[in-house]
N, C-alpha and C positions, 0 to 999 in steps of 0.2 A: 503495500500499500504506499511506504514512503515514496517509490519509484514513480507511481501514478501522482501522488500530489506533487511531487518534486519537478512534474512534467505537466501540472497545470490542470488534471484531471478533479472534476467538482465531485466524483463519487467513483466506486467501484462496483460491477454487480458480479451476481453468481446465479446460478440455475441449478439448486439442487432438489432432491425429493423430500419427501416426508413420512417415511416409511411408519407403518401402524408398530412395525417391530423392529426386529434386527434387518440391517439392511444387505439384501444380496451380494454377495462380494463381486457379481457380473456387474453391476449397476454401483458400484462403489466409486468409480470414479467421476459422478456426477456430484458425490458429495450428500450429506444428509442436512437437514435444515440445522438441526441441533448443534451441528459443528460449526455452522455460520453463525447461529443466535449466541454463540459463545465468543465469537469473534467482533460482535458488535453489528452485525447486519440487522434489518428489519424486512419483513414479507413486504412488496410493492406491489403485487399481482401473483398473476398466474399464466403461463404458457398454454399454448395449442401442443405441446409437445408432451408424450407420455414418455418415461423409464419403466421398464417394468410393470405397466397399467397403471403408474402413479403419475399424477400430474405434476409437470417440473413450475418449480415457484420463482419467482423473481424476487432476490433480494438484494437489498444494497445499503453500501456503508458510505456515508457523506465525509467528505475528506475535508479538512480546515484549510 
């Protein structure tokens, strides 16, 4: 995030899933919502994309 901020980005986004339980390792590359929650991101929407039947969230962290 420091790199993005130092180059003038207003925010960074991620597109994880929110699994009801343990995330299937074949889909782990997209990340889990809880991981981004802990990093200070917030949900701002959903996409039309799905991963393992779960909608992909749009999560954003605003940069200073």
